[in-house]
Backbone as ProteinMPNN parsed JSONL, in Angstrom:
{"seq_chain_A": "MKGAAVMLTLASKLKRDDGLKGSRASPTASDSTRRVSVKDRLLVKEVAGREANLPCTCKVHFPDPNKLHCFQLTATPDEGYYQGGKFQFETEVSDAYNTVIRKVTLLEY", "coords_chain_A": {"N_chain_A": [[0.921, -1.194, 0.059], [0.645, 2.153, -0.923], [0.252, 4.236, 0.833], [1.102, 3.521, 3.263], [3.843, 3.369, 2.84], [4.473, 5.993, 2.614], [3.787, 6.723, 5.14], [5.838, 5.42, 6.667], [8.078, 6.801, 5.553], [7.534, 9.384, 6.543], [7.567, 8.919, 9.347], [10.165, 8.053, 9.637], [11.512, 10.355, 8.919], [10.666, 12.024, 10.952], [12.038, 10.806, 13.145], [14.645, 11.242, 12.376], [14.8, 14.091, 12.314], [14.338, 14.626, 14.971], [16.741, 13.564, 16.05], [18.549, 15.243, 14.744], [17.988, 17.705, 15.977], [19.172, 17.928, 18.618], [21.779, 17.96, 17.786], [22.296, 20.234, 16.295], [23.826, 23.17, 15.59], [23.281, 25.796, 14.807], [20.141, 27.697, 14.354], [19.088, 27.676, 11.839], [18.013, 25.774, 8.924], [18.184, 23.501, 6.294], [16.127, 22.945, 3.401], [15.733, 20.088, 3.275], [15.962, 19.231, 5.974], [13.882, 20.24, 7.316], [11.771, 21.322, 10.138], [9.365, 19.224, 11.444], [5.838, 19.945, 11.654], [3.816, 20.131, 14.789], [1.117, 19.378, 14.14], [1.476, 17.607, 11.934], [2.933, 15.688, 13.212], [0.941, 14.621, 15.076], [-0.891, 13.773, 13.115], [0.556, 11.57, 11.834], [0.323, 9.555, 13.611], [-2.433, 9.382, 13.764], [-3.416, 8.936, 11.131], [-2.1, 6.505, 10.399], [-3.359, 4.689, 12.166], [-6.137, 5.001, 11.178], [-5.76, 4.196, 8.555], [-5.19, 1.586, 8.57], [-7.41, 0.486, 9.143], [-9.218, 0.871, 7.078], [-11.709, 0.099, 4.429], [-11.307, -2.362, 1.744], [-12.367, -1.048, -0.32], [-11.546, 1.567, -0.2], [-8.859, 3.925, -0.755], [-5.991, 5.753, 0.286], [-4.189, 8.553, -0.692], [-1.237, 10.352, -0.644], [-0.433, 13.295, -2.172], [1.952, 14.96, -1.736], [4.531, 13.916, 0.058], [5.689, 15.46, 2.102], [3.841, 16.976, 2.984], [1.692, 16.124, 4.961], [-0.834, 16.832, 5.964], [-2.396, 17.419, 3.847], [-4.317, 15.33, 1.84], [-5.666, 12.718, -0.267], [-8.656, 10.859, -0.711], [-9.826, 8.015, -2.093], [-12.85, 6.356, -2.966], [-14.421, 3.493, -3.997], [-17.142, 2.141, -4.243], [-18.466, -1.36, -3.805], [-20.79, -2.361, -3.725], [-24.459, -1.857, -3.455], [-26.29, 1.243, -4.183], [-24.429, 2.913, -5.298], [-22.523, 1.392, -6.387], [-19.763, 0.486, -8.455], [-19.107, 3.149, -8.85], [-16.73, 5.761, -8.579], [-15.372, 7.922, -6.277], [-13.557, 10.711, -5.474], [-12.025, 12.407, -3.02], [-10.575, 15.29, -1.647], [-8.764, 16.144, 1.18], [-7.979, 18.64, 3.735], [-6.15, 19.556, 6.512], [-6.29, 21.967, 8.964], [-4.083, 24.234, 10.651], [-4.897, 24.49, 13.294], [-5.571, 21.762, 14.288], [-6.924, 20.067, 16.231], [-9.112, 21.581, 16.909], [-10.633, 22.755, 14.75], [-12.804, 22.037, 12.102], [-12.026, 19.603, 9.686], [-11.288, 20.43, 6.189], [-12.95, 19.219, 3.442], [-13.256, 18.258, 0.154], [-15.072, 17.374, -2.603], [-13.607, 15.936, -5.402], [-14.034, 14.38, -7.838], [-16.439, 12.383, -9.334]], "CA_chain_A": [[0.026, -0.051, 0.025], [1.43, 3.443, -1.052], [0.123, 5.188, 1.982], [1.947, 2.864, 4.367], [5.205, 3.683, 2.481], [4.367, 7.505, 2.969], [3.849, 6.787, 6.632], [7.159, 4.987, 7.057], [8.937, 7.723, 5.259], [7.366, 10.529, 7.421], [8.134, 8.349, 10.573], [11.694, 8.07, 9.475], [11.909, 11.866, 8.857], [10.466, 12.459, 12.379], [13.068, 10.27, 13.885], [15.86, 11.939, 11.827], [14.676, 15.422, 12.69], [14.636, 14.584, 16.477], [18.234, 13.382, 16.181], [19.275, 16.438, 14.397], [17.675, 18.711, 16.982], [20.221, 17.959, 19.623], [23.188, 18.068, 17.251], [22.356, 21.445, 15.29], [24.387, 24.411, 16.308], [22.408, 27.081, 14.485], [18.571, 27.479, 14.283], [18.759, 27.522, 10.513], [18.01, 24.368, 8.435], [17.935, 23.42, 4.869], [14.714, 22.371, 3.074], [15.777, 18.703, 3.541], [15.925, 18.871, 7.174], [12.914, 21.189, 7.902], [11.155, 20.759, 11.219], [7.942, 18.818, 11.185], [4.891, 20.506, 12.74], [3.157, 19.16, 15.672], [0.054, 18.888, 13.454], [1.915, 16.532, 11.179], [3.381, 14.49, 14.039], [-0.389, 13.901, 15.526], [-1.44, 13.097, 11.943], [1.299, 10.506, 11.564], [-0.377, 8.534, 14.452], [-3.968, 9.127, 13.538], [-3.565, 8.375, 9.812], [-1.665, 5.036, 10.325], [-4.422, 3.899, 12.747], [-7.222, 4.687, 10.407], [-5.493, 3.623, 7.377], [-5.276, 0.155, 8.906], [-8.832, 0.085, 9.327], [-9.968, 1.282, 5.829], [-12.196, -1.042, 3.679], [-10.547, -2.48, 0.568], [-12.736, -0.176, -1.459], [-10.933, 2.987, -0.07], [-7.421, 4.149, -0.909], [-5.481, 7.038, 0.635], [-2.983, 8.98, -1.463], [-0.635, 11.636, -0.292], [0.532, 13.797, -3.374], [3.283, 15.421, -1.364], [4.79, 13.224, 1.429], [6.087, 16.408, 3.0], [2.524, 17.832, 3.546], [0.724, 15.012, 5.557], [-1.982, 17.552, 6.133], [-3.167, 17.464, 2.596], [-4.229, 13.912, 1.231], [-6.692, 12.459, -1.179], [-9.203, 9.586, -0.423], [-10.596, 7.569, -3.23], [-13.712, 5.415, -2.588], [-15.02, 2.803, -5.106], [-18.223, 1.013, -3.725], [-18.648, -2.461, -4.457], [-22.34, -2.811, -3.635], [-25.362, -0.7, -3.226], [-26.672, 2.053, -5.163], [-23.206, 3.627, -5.827], [-21.607, 0.401, -6.918], [-19.181, 0.82, -9.739], [-18.758, 4.59, -8.98], [-15.41, 6.304, -8.152], [-15.551, 9.147, -5.684], [-12.333, 11.164, -5.024], [-12.099, 13.487, -1.959], [-9.256, 15.951, -1.01], [-8.88, 16.734, 2.647], [-6.952, 19.532, 4.224], [-6.257, 19.64, 7.918], [-5.841, 23.308, 9.292], [-3.187, 24.389, 11.735], [-5.826, 24.337, 14.382], [-5.941, 20.529, 14.04], [-7.857, 19.401, 17.288], [-10.397, 22.36, 17.148], [-11.27, 23.229, 13.634], [-13.178, 20.849, 11.303], [-11.253, 19.362, 8.296], [-11.949, 20.878, 4.85], [-13.184, 18.084, 2.573], [-13.821, 18.681, -1.189], [-15.373, 16.293, -3.599], [-12.824, 16.314, -6.744], [-14.303, 13.703, -8.841], [-17.363, 11.305, -9.139]], "C_chain_A": [[0.952, 1.224, 0.032], [1.42, 4.288, 0.13], [0.924, 4.655, 2.98], [3.333, 3.431, 4.088], [5.434, 5.079, 2.871], [4.475, 7.564, 4.524], [5.061, 6.459, 7.283], [8.077, 6.124, 6.695], [8.831, 8.908, 6.19], [7.839, 10.088, 8.879], [9.614, 8.468, 10.655], [12.195, 9.601, 9.536], [11.611, 12.334, 10.231], [11.611, 12.057, 13.264], [14.452, 11.1, 13.633], [15.877, 13.42, 12.432], [14.903, 15.592, 14.256], [15.986, 14.389, 16.749], [18.875, 14.556, 15.83], [19.092, 17.702, 15.378], [18.763, 18.813, 18.122], [21.532, 18.228, 18.928], [23.316, 19.526, 16.402], [22.804, 22.683, 16.31], [23.719, 25.629, 16.072], [20.928, 26.78, 14.193], [18.187, 27.353, 12.816], [18.809, 26.181, 9.925], [17.73, 24.505, 6.882], [16.63, 22.839, 4.695], [14.649, 20.743, 3.378], [15.733, 18.388, 4.941], [14.946, 19.772, 8.085], [12.207, 20.504, 9.213], [9.586, 20.298, 10.875], [7.091, 19.305, 12.195], [4.441, 19.402, 13.633], [1.864, 18.561, 15.073], [0.443, 17.608, 12.728], [2.463, 15.386, 12.037], [2.162, 13.842, 14.705], [-0.921, 13.267, 14.334], [-0.905, 11.807, 11.7], [0.488, 9.336, 12.313], [-1.793, 8.318, 14.092], [-4.091, 8.434, 12.265], [-3.165, 6.881, 9.809], [-2.862, 4.324, 11.057], [-5.491, 3.743, 11.796], [-6.926, 4.13, 9.057], [-5.479, 1.939, 7.424], [-6.475, -0.449, 8.877], [-9.785, 0.352, 8.017], [-10.425, -0.031, 5.12], [-11.307, -1.136, 2.344], [-11.136, -1.62, -0.586], [-12.331, 1.352, -1.212], [-9.496, 3.043, -0.255], [-7.009, 5.532, -0.423], [-4.208, 7.407, -0.169], [-2.578, 10.297, -0.959], [0.231, 12.173, -1.423], [1.804, 14.326, -2.899], [3.525, 14.749, -0.065], [5.227, 14.214, 2.571], [4.948, 17.218, 3.536], [1.528, 16.78, 3.983], [-0.767, 15.625, 5.643], [-3.029, 17.781, 4.92], [-3.133, 16.03, 1.998], [-5.583, 13.801, 0.598], [-7.222, 10.924, -0.71], [-10.078, 9.172, -1.687], [-11.447, 6.323, -2.883], [-14.327, 4.872, -3.871], [-15.921, 1.756, -4.429], [-18.396, -0.146, -4.459], [-19.992, -3.048, -4.453], [-23.215, -1.635, -3.374], [-25.618, 0.088, -4.475], [-25.526, 2.733, -6.024], [-22.178, 2.622, -6.331], [-21.016, 0.768, -8.33], [-18.677, 2.433, -9.898], [-17.286, 4.823, -8.337], [-15.585, 7.743, -7.614], [-14.143, 9.562, -5.022], [-12.53, 12.491, -4.239], [-10.674, 13.935, -1.705], [-9.566, 16.525, 0.394], [-7.606, 17.591, 2.988], [-7.168, 19.756, 5.676], [-5.688, 21.077, 8.135], [-4.714, 23.192, 10.368], [-3.88, 24.034, 13.145], [-6.38, 22.848, 14.42], [-7.004, 19.992, 14.932], [-9.073, 20.272, 17.294], [-11.199, 22.864, 15.996], [-11.637, 22.07, 12.603], [-12.435, 20.912, 10.083], [-12.023, 19.824, 7.221], [-11.858, 19.555, 3.991], [-13.808, 18.53, 1.292], [-13.924, 17.513, -2.094], [-14.627, 16.566, -4.794], [-13.413, 15.686, -7.877], [-15.365, 12.663, -8.481], [-17.815, 10.73, -10.588]], "O_chain_A": [[1.869, 1.351, 0.843], [2.388, 4.979, 0.447], [1.52, 5.499, 3.649], [3.966, 3.94, 5.013], [6.492, 5.386, 3.42], [5.196, 8.391, 5.081], [5.407, 7.042, 8.31], [8.896, 6.436, 7.558], [9.857, 9.433, 6.622], [8.475, 10.9, 9.551], [10.196, 8.93, 11.636], [13.196, 9.934, 10.171], [12.429, 13.135, 10.684], [12.11, 12.863, 14.049], [15.183, 11.515, 14.533], [16.887, 13.865, 12.976], [15.541, 16.531, 14.732], [16.471, 15.024, 17.686], [19.777, 14.955, 16.568], [19.96, 18.565, 15.511], [19.146, 19.937, 18.446], [22.402, 18.767, 19.612], [24.397, 19.855, 15.913], [22.326, 23.029, 17.39], [23.56, 26.459, 16.967], [20.581, 25.661, 13.816], [17.056, 26.957, 12.535], [19.637, 25.401, 10.394], [17.155, 25.46, 6.361], [16.03, 22.3, 5.625], [13.582, 20.214, 3.689], [15.454, 17.218, 5.202], [15.133, 19.999, 9.28], [12.104, 19.281, 9.3], [8.803, 20.937, 10.173], [7.365, 19.205, 13.391], [4.562, 18.191, 13.448], [1.505, 17.429, 15.393], [-0.231, 16.593, 12.906], [2.447, 14.232, 11.609], [2.215, 12.633, 14.933], [-1.44, 12.163, 14.502], [-1.672, 10.899, 11.378], [0.071, 8.343, 11.718], [-2.298, 7.195, 14.112], [-4.784, 7.419, 12.203], [-3.892, 6.075, 9.229], [-3.336, 3.34, 10.488], [-5.867, 2.61, 11.495], [-7.847, 3.6, 8.435], [-5.72, 1.207, 6.465], [-6.661, -1.644, 8.646], [-10.976, 0.041, 8.013], [-9.753, -1.062, 5.152], [-10.684, -0.164, 1.917], [-10.531, -1.474, -1.648], [-12.749, 2.247, -1.947], [-8.884, 2.058, 0.158], [-7.729, 6.473, -0.757], [-3.279, 6.606, -0.276], [-3.367, 11.234, -0.84], [1.348, 11.723, -1.677], [2.78, 14.165, -3.632], [2.771, 14.988, 0.879], [5.161, 13.905, 3.761], [5.104, 18.041, 4.437], [0.525, 16.617, 3.287], [-1.755, 14.931, 5.404], [-4.179, 18.21, 5.019], [-2.049, 15.543, 1.675], [-6.498, 14.59, 0.834], [-6.461, 10.002, -0.413], [-10.909, 9.927, -2.193], [-10.862, 5.299, -2.53], [-14.718, 5.645, -4.746], [-15.493, 0.65, -4.1], [-18.484, -0.07, -5.684], [-20.288, -4.067, -5.076], [-22.739, -0.534, -3.101], [-25.263, -0.274, -5.597], [-25.66, 3.044, -7.207], [-21.058, 3.006, -6.667], [-21.705, 1.275, -9.215], [-18.014, 2.858, -10.844], [-16.81, 3.962, -7.597], [-15.9, 8.662, -8.371], [-13.638, 8.859, -4.147], [-13.089, 13.48, -4.713], [-9.737, 13.148, -1.57], [-10.517, 17.269, 0.635], [-6.463, 17.321, 2.618], [-8.275, 20.12, 6.075], [-4.664, 21.387, 7.525], [-4.476, 22.108, 10.9], [-3.322, 23.317, 13.976], [-7.592, 22.698, 14.575], [-7.981, 19.464, 14.401], [-10.113, 19.74, 17.684], [-12.314, 23.352, 16.18], [-10.785, 21.23, 12.313], [-12.194, 21.959, 9.481], [-13.248, 19.698, 7.206], [-10.807, 18.924, 3.88], [-14.861, 19.165, 1.347], [-12.97, 16.766, -2.313], [-15.02, 17.588, -5.356], [-13.38, 16.31, -8.937], [-15.251, 12.072, -7.407], [-18.611, 9.794, -10.66]]}, "name": "protein", "num_of_chains": 1, "seq": "MKGAAVMLTLASKLKRDDGLKGSRASPTASDSTRRVSVKDRLLVKEVAGREANLPCTCKVHFPDPNKLHCFQLTATPDEGYYQGGKFQFETEVSDAYNTVIRKVTLLEY"}
């Protein structure tokens, strides 16, 4: 599953950034060693748990692995009225992660 690979990559990035935090002499950092936001840290845990429980008719896609707060969900129902349909949603999580409702947009149906 591609989403799982993204989760492993982001988890590795979090560990690497934590290791660099103690060894960094100056507060400036290059693009490859940017700090990961608290929101993204929380999302790593939440998305990993939810992704494991997704039905086989749903797939999560992260267009940019450095922006975990923006992801897409594709649902392809295999029964009922919407059987055979393909519904693609884009979700954006704001900086106020725990207090503001996520923005979900239907991209394609």
